[in-house]
TIDREN-851743 format. One line per 5 residues: their letters; for each residue x, y, z of N, C-alpha, C, O. Coordinates in steps of 0.001 Angstrom, whole numbers. Example, Ala and Ser with C-alpha at 12.3 -4.5 7.8 and 13.67 -1.06 7.14 Angstrom:
BEGIN
as) 13190 -5690 7800 12300 -4500 7800 13200 -3300 7800 14236 -3319 8465 ~ 12850 -2250 7080 13670 -1060 7140 12900 30 7870 13409 1138 8039
***
This chain:
BEGIN
xxxxx) -38995 41183 59524 -38936 42929 59414 -39739 42851 57950 -39696 41925 57140 ~ -40586 44271 57846 -41311 44792 56742 -41312 46210 56359 -40546 46916 57016 ~ -41874 46675 55614 -41864 48312 55448 -43176 48463 55300 -43976 47757 54685 ~ -43359 49580 56002 -44916 50404 56139 -44956 51439 55346 -43847 51887 55056 ~ -46062 52089 54799 -46121 53111 54300 -47587 53723 54104 -48551 52967 54225
xxxxx) -47773 55051 53810 -48833 55811 53611 -49160 56423 52588 -48155 56826 52004 ~ -50135 56701 52062 -50578 57084 50777 -51572 58151 50958 -52380 57938 51863 ~ -51722 59447 50190 -53056 60140 50819 -53046 61167 49360 -52061 61694 48842 ~ -54424 61235 48938 -54708 62001 48096 -54678 63471 48108 -55493 64101 48782 ~ -53680 64110 47316 -53235 65530 47634 -54161 66448 46697 -54400 67625 46965
xxxxx) -54591 65864 45717 -55432 66685 44709 -56016 68023 44880 -55903 69044 44201 ~ -56814 67707 46197 -57074 68947 46744 -56499 69946 47199 -56863 71122 47159 ~ -55374 69389 47745 -54250 70041 48220 -53567 71063 47342 -53227 72210 47632 ~ -53434 70367 46149 -52261 70963 45112 -53224 72011 44444 -52835 73101 44026 ~ -54309 71639 44398 -55264 72664 43568 -55379 73809 44205 -55095 74846 43606
xxxxx) -55878 73843 45733 -55774 75028 46448 -54432 75865 46763 -54440 77032 47155 ~ -53262 75076 46529 -52053 75827 46494 -51799 76310 44852 -50789 76988 44661 ~ -52363 76104 44082 -52230 76305 42856 -53129 77883 42500 -52745 78789 41760 ~ -54514 77806 43368 -55260 78800 43333 -54295 79827 44079 -53922 80844 43494 ~ -53965 79586 45171 -53163 80524 46132 -52501 81496 45408 -52763 82699 45396
xxxxx) -51385 80755 44633 -50217 81164 44035 -50889 81831 42605 -50156 82654 42055 ~ -52017 81601 42043 -52560 82562 41017 -53066 83740 41659 -52989 84726 40927 ~ -53597 83975 42878 -54255 84954 43629 -52768 85844 43870 -52637 86969 43388 ~ -52064 85411 44396 -50795 86063 44793 -50024 86756 43728 -49301 87733 43923 ~ -50235 86176 42592 -49719 86779 41269 -50612 87796 40880 -50176 88867 40458
xxxxx) -51697 87592 40970 -52764 88694 40339 -52665 89985 41252 -52861 91121 40822 ~ -52308 89649 42679 -51924 90936 43366 -50918 91652 43184 -50853 92881 43164 ~ -49971 90756 43023 -48569 91444 42770 -48354 92321 41526 -47626 93307 41416 ~ -49279 91644 40466 -49254 92175 39147 -49970 93587 39282 -49505 94574 38711 ~ -51192 93651 40110 -51910 94893 40272 -50789 95949 40893 -50346 96932 40299
xxxxx) -50481 95563 42066 -49705 96524 42817 -48428 96699 42054 -47817 97742 42288 ~ -47955 95931 41251 -46467 96387 40701 -46884 97336 39439 -46362 98445 39322 ~ -47856 96851 38488 -48025 97745 37501 -49050 98913 37281 -49346 99531 36258 ~ -49716 99065 39216 -50786 100217 38802 -49797 101374 38231 -48582 101237 38379 ~ -50415 102690 37478 -50080 103569 36949 -49950 104883 38268 -49373 105970 38226
xxxxx) -50865 104131 39540 -50951 104786 40695 -49831 104562 41420 -49335 103436 41366 ~ -49243 105549 42204 -47891 105306 42855 -48868 104542 44439 -49971 104870 44875 ~ -48087 103680 44846 -48785 102916 45905 -47325 102769 47028 -46202 102346 46754 ~ -47808 103237 48198 -46917 103215 49132 -47705 102385 50581 -48795 102664 51080 ~ -46943 101548 50909 -47319 100602 51813 -46666 100647 53422 -45757 99829 53556
xxxxx) -46961 101434 54624 -46160 101294 55669 -46923 101594 56870 -48122 101848 56987 ~ -45862 101507 57871 -46036 101159 59102 -45679 102426 59918 -44495 102732 59777 ~ -46434 103302 60791 -45669 104608 61854 -44689 105711 60718 -43660 106150 61231 ~ -44934 106081 59472 -44321 106709 58642 -42940 106209 58034 -42051 106901 57537 ~ -42986 104824 58198 -41929 104433 57509 -42661 102956 56126 -43630 102198 56169
xxxxx) -41554 103196 55091 -42308 102458 54012 -42014 101023 54421 -40987 100691 55014 ~ -42958 100223 54072 -42602 98449 54220 -42612 98167 52611 -41773 97353 52226 ~ -43399 98703 51710 -43511 98434 50182 -43702 99563 49651 -44004 100506 50383 ~ -43595 99713 48491 -43851 100975 47053 -43839 99879 45959 -43273 98787 46007 ~ -44703 100490 44805 -44852 99986 43932 -43679 100937 43010 -43006 101832 43523
xxxxx) -43592 100474 41352 -42940 101284 40386 -43374 102635 40338 -42571 103562 40440 ~ -44543 102798 40194 -44872 104358 39928 -44653 105083 40980 -44563 106295 40786 ~ -44530 104649 42154 -44429 105516 43395 -42791 105827 42970 -42430 106988 42775 ~ -41938 104795 42860 -40272 105055 42811 -40099 105887 41995 -39247 106752 42198 ~ -40981 105871 40634 -40345 107159 39704 -41145 108425 40218 -40525 109471 40412
xxxxx) -42391 108361 40424 -42847 109745 40850 -42143 110376 41854 -42411 111570 41983 ~ -41266 109884 42649 -40069 110667 43471 -38650 110444 42843 -37559 110710 43348 ~ -38885 109976 41803 -37063 110087 40937 -36404 109261 41608 -35190 109440 41518 ~ -36800 108204 42415 -35834 107416 43128 -35098 106153 41868 -35767 105708 40935 ~ -33921 105841 42080 -33379 104506 41305 -33877 103279 41614 -33435 102369 40912
xxxxx) -34584 103010 42366 -35019 101719 43003 -35720 101955 44148 -35580 102915 44906 ~ -36514 101004 44248 -37752 100757 45510 -36697 100321 47092 -36970 100536 48273 ~ -35541 99695 46510 -34544 100103 47878 -34309 101358 48175 -34471 101632 49365 ~ -33956 102274 47433 -33774 103457 47944 -35432 104458 48096 -35474 105485 48774 ~ -36281 104081 47574 -37584 104635 48519 -37735 104013 49831 -38159 104738 50732
xxxxx) -37529 103094 50029 -37563 102370 51412 -36715 102893 52435 -36941 102520 53587 ~ -35802 103671 52226 -34987 104350 52989 -35492 105725 53498 -34699 106341 54209 ~ -36367 106142 53311 -37410 107376 52894 -38655 107437 54098 -39706 106830 53892 ~ -38466 108135 55224 -39807 108272 55763 -40950 109067 54993 -40726 109788 54020 ~ -41934 108892 55432 -43091 109858 54635 -42995 110949 55041 -43505 111750 54259
xxxxx) -42539 111438 55996 -42118 112944 56302 -41058 113392 55013 -41263 114350 54268 ~ -39884 112464 54938 -39295 112699 53766 -39473 113122 52530 -38685 113795 51867 ~ -40891 112583 52110 -41439 112590 50709 -42153 114138 50338 -42364 114539 49193 ~ -42416 114772 51416 -42978 116166 51693 -42285 117450 51644 -41426 117503 52524 ~ -42355 118555 50891 -42039 119507 51024 -41972 119846 52927 -42788 119512 53787
xxxxx) -40751 120569 53059 -40495 120671 54708 -41658 121717 55418 -42047 121541 56573 ~ -42120 122764 54599 -43100 123247 55367 -44311 122545 55533 -45203 123213 56056 ~ -44598 121343 55224 -45738 120782 54902 -45634 119378 56062 -46617 118644 56160 ~ -44579 119148 56761 -44207 117888 57391 -44834 117749 58555 -45331 116681 58912 ~ -44863 118938 59316 -45598 119110 60806 -47303 118697 60436 -47953 117999 61214
xxxxx) -47721 119085 59514 -49304 118610 58774 -49273 117297 58578 -50089 116666 59249 ~ -48605 116709 57889 -48393 115285 57609 -48567 114561 58704 -49512 113786 58850 ~ -47498 114801 59708 -47328 114277 60893 -48899 114686 61884 -49575 113767 62347 ~ -49221 115892 62049 -50227 115718 62910 -51525 114571 62001 -52235 113750 62582 ~ -51524 114768 60918 -52620 114078 60431 -52366 112174 60519 -53269 111338 60527
xxxxx) -51058 111942 60569 -50691 110761 60740 -51294 110143 62336 -52099 109258 62627 ~ -50224 111364 63378 -50871 110860 64679 -52115 110624 65100 -52423 109648 65783 ~ -53103 111741 64612 -54378 111346 64690 -54756 109983 64259 -55077 109126 65083 ~ -54724 109769 63006 -55066 108157 62574 -54674 107294 63430 -55523 106638 64033 ~ -53340 107108 63666 -52462 106305 64551 -53460 106306 65865 -53992 105203 65988
xxxxx) -53825 107178 66800 -54185 106963 67928 -55936 106580 67543 -56613 106056 68428 ~ -56501 106861 66311 -57925 106251 66075 -58690 107391 65951 -59919 107366 66011 ~ -58077 108328 65792 -59542 109433 66030 -59455 109868 64423 -58623 109569 63566 ~ -60633 110682 64364 -61030 111263 62613 -59631 111433 62236 -58720 111520 63060 ~ -59470 111484 60864 -58200 112226 60299 -58704 112134 58515 -59544 111386 58014
xxxxx) -57898 113120 57891 -58053 113193 56422 -57814 111794 55973 -56852 111210 56471 ~ -58618 111124 55029 -58514 110146 54362 -57889 110559 52589 -57413 109772 51771 ~ -58112 111993 52453 -58040 112603 51424 -57537 114159 51530 -58139 115078 52084 ~ -56451 114206 50949 -55729 115463 50800 -54980 116135 49995 -54796 115408 49018 ~ -54436 117135 49857 -53462 117452 48840 -52142 117880 49747 -52126 118371 50876
xxxxx) -51386 117639 49146 -49918 118285 49647 -48804 118579 48677 -49012 118460 47470 ~ -47655 118949 49135 -46489 119253 47979 -45432 118184 48345 -45006 117994 49484 ~ -45060 117501 47217 -44508 116233 47426 -43104 116768 46762 -43148 117639 45893 ~ -41871 116220 47201 -40800 116351 47083 -39758 115193 46659 -39365 114249 47345 ~ -39377 115582 45148 -38515 114285 44431 -37242 114402 45511 -36913 115223 46368
xxxxx) -36726 113184 45025 -35183 112983 44869 -34155 114394 44672 -33397 114911 45493 ~ -34412 114722 43460 -33832 115946 43179 -33658 117279 43850 -32749 118100 43729 ~ -34944 117305 44722 -35632 118659 45287 -36598 119106 44729 -37338 119932 45264 ~ -36755 118688 43663 -38170 119474 42853 -39592 118976 43325 -39886 117824 43645 ~ -40572 120298 43296 -41559 119912 44286 -42820 119689 43047 -42829 120242 41947
xxxxx) -43803 118767 43556 -44771 118698 42671 -46109 118605 43739 -45987 118231 44906 ~ -47250 118965 43194 -48417 118875 43868 -48879 117538 43789 -48663 117000 42703 ~ -49603 116686 44864 -49376 115317 44901 -51265 115217 45627 -51565 115900 46607 ~ -51915 114633 45195 -53329 114108 45690 -52873 112570 46674 -52153 111647 46294 ~ -53537 112715 47928 -52992 111551 48854 -54567 111078 49239 -55481 111770 49688
xxxxx) -54552 110074 49000 -55734 109160 49709 -54900 107809 50450 -53991 107116 49993 ~ -55493 107760 51561 -55108 107105 52617 -55777 106417 53778 -56519 106985 54580 ~ -55425 105052 53798 -56445 104579 54988 -55695 103664 55607 -54580 103351 55191 ~ -56303 103095 56777 -55395 102108 57427 -55931 100651 56920 -57053 100339 56520 ~ -54779 99886 57067 -54749 98476 56363 -54713 97759 57724 -53837 98012 58550
xxxxx) -55735 96813 57945 -55777 96089 59313 -54545 95041 59054 -54218 94571 57965 ~ -53994 94815 60221 -52847 93881 60353 -53697 92549 60131 -54912 92583 60328 ~ -52920 91113 59627 -53511 89952 59438 -54017 89329 60757 -55012 88638 60977 ~ -52826 89872 61744 -52849 89268 62911 -53682 89862 64320 -53869 89273 65385 ~ -54079 91167 63932 -54872 91834 64597 -56754 91463 64363 -57481 91381 63373
xxxxx) -56954 91327 65771 -58740 91398 65900 -59413 92671 64614 -59187 93862 64399 ~ -60295 91642 64010 -61228 92731 62761 -61767 94240 63999 -62180 94277 65158 ~ -61546 94990 63233 -62310 96223 63659 -63421 96838 62336 -63211 97365 61243 ~ -64526 96491 63018 -65474 97158 61727 -65834 98358 61723 -66239 98780 62806 ~ -65823 99358 60505 -65991 100705 60667 -67460 101194 61115 -68411 100572 60640
xxxx) -67655 102022 61797 -68799 102697 62181 -69880 103165 61092 -71059 103392 61365 ~ -69294 103278 59794 -70101 104194 58689 -69510 102983 57755 -68540 102270 58013 ~ -70360 102946 56594 -69869 101994 55374 -68739 102933 54521 -68218 102570 53467 ~ -68514 104043 55116 -67490 104733 53749 -66251 105087 54472 -65306 105592 53867
***
């Protein structure tokens, strides 16, 4: 009866994992501490929001912000416009990437909001190259 063992040099693996953690932390810092409100969503439902976004709308936490749809965040008279733009974008049709709309805070107050939006490819989706460089 004997003992068998194996050994591997994992220096490169450890280095790669450390670099990945550092990269993730840089992204998290940029996202969380950006002075610009950032909303990442899918089909009008938020997945992630940053602190600036939470403050802009007067929410108490990101968890509270995540319960609101994109349409909930704009003045009622502008919701139909927002939905039309989003539907065109989801259908792959040309849609505004930059527009101004009236935001609606938690307390009901309104504010002028400039929106810049674009699609983010899913990590599992096949890459789609834009038809133009802009």
